[in-house]
Structures are given as C-alpha cells and as structure tokens.
C-alpha positions as CSV (number, residue, x, y, z in Angstrom):
1,M,-6.2,13.6,34.7
2,A,-9.3,11.9,33.4
3,P,-8.2,8.4,31.9
4,P,-8.5,7.6,28.2
5,R,-11.8,7.2,26.6
6,A,-12.5,3.7,25.1
7,L,-12.7,3.5,21.2
8,P,-15.5,2.5,19.4
9,A,-15.9,-1.2,17.9
10,Q,-14.4,-1.8,14.8
11,D,-16.5,-3.6,12.3
12,M,-14.3,-6.2,10.7
13,E,-16.5,-7.4,7.8
14,A,-16.9,-3.8,6.5
15,M,-13.1,-3.4,6.8
16,D,-12.6,-6.7,5.2
17,A,-15.0,-5.8,2.1
18,A,-13.3,-2.4,1.9
19,E,-9.9,-3.7,1.8
20,Q,-11.2,-6.3,-0.9
21,Q,-12.5,-3.3,-3.1
22,A,-9.3,-1.3,-2.8
23,Q,-7.5,-4.5,-3.9
24,R,-9.5,-5.0,-7.0
25,L,-9.0,-1.3,-7.8
26,T,-5.4,-1.4,-7.2
27,W,-5.4,-4.6,-9.7
28,S,-7.2,-2.9,-12.2
29,V,-5.2,0.4,-12.2
30,G,-2.1,-1.8,-12.6
31,A,-3.7,-3.8,-15.5
32,V,-4.5,-0.7,-17.3
33,A,-0.9,0.8,-16.8
34,G,0.6,-2.4,-17.9
35,A,-2.0,-2.6,-21.1
36,V,-0.7,1.1,-22.0
37,L,3.0,0.3,-21.5
38,L,3.0,-2.8,-23.7
39,V,1.3,-0.7,-26.6
40,L,3.6,1.9,-26.1
41,L,6.4,-0.3,-26.4
42,C,5.0,-2.1,-29.3
43,L,4.7,1.2,-31.3
44,L,8.3,2.0,-30.2
45,C,9.6,-1.0,-31.2
46,S,7.4,-0.8,-34.5
47,R,9.1,2.4,-35.5
48,A,12.6,1.4,-34.7
49,L,12.4,-1.7,-36.9
50,F,10.7,0.1,-40.0
C-alpha cells in the first residue's frame, strides 16, 4: 500500500483575506436585514397606533 501523498502548501495570507471579505459580506447582509426588519417593525407599530 502506498503512503498518503503530501498536501499542497496553504497560502495563509490569501486565506486571511478571503475570511475578512466573507466577514464583511456577512456583516453587510446582517445590517441590511436589520434595517429591513426595523422598517417593518415601524410600519406595523404605526398601523397599530393609528
């Protein structure tokens, strides 16, 4: 049986950059979702009060 082959080297800087980009995207999507929910909550409350 042949020994397992060596894995290729990892580019840690590229992995860090990709992780930061993914984190920015996640925060952006969360901020947009939060803003939409806040607007919907304000609309529902205004309809309940008036």
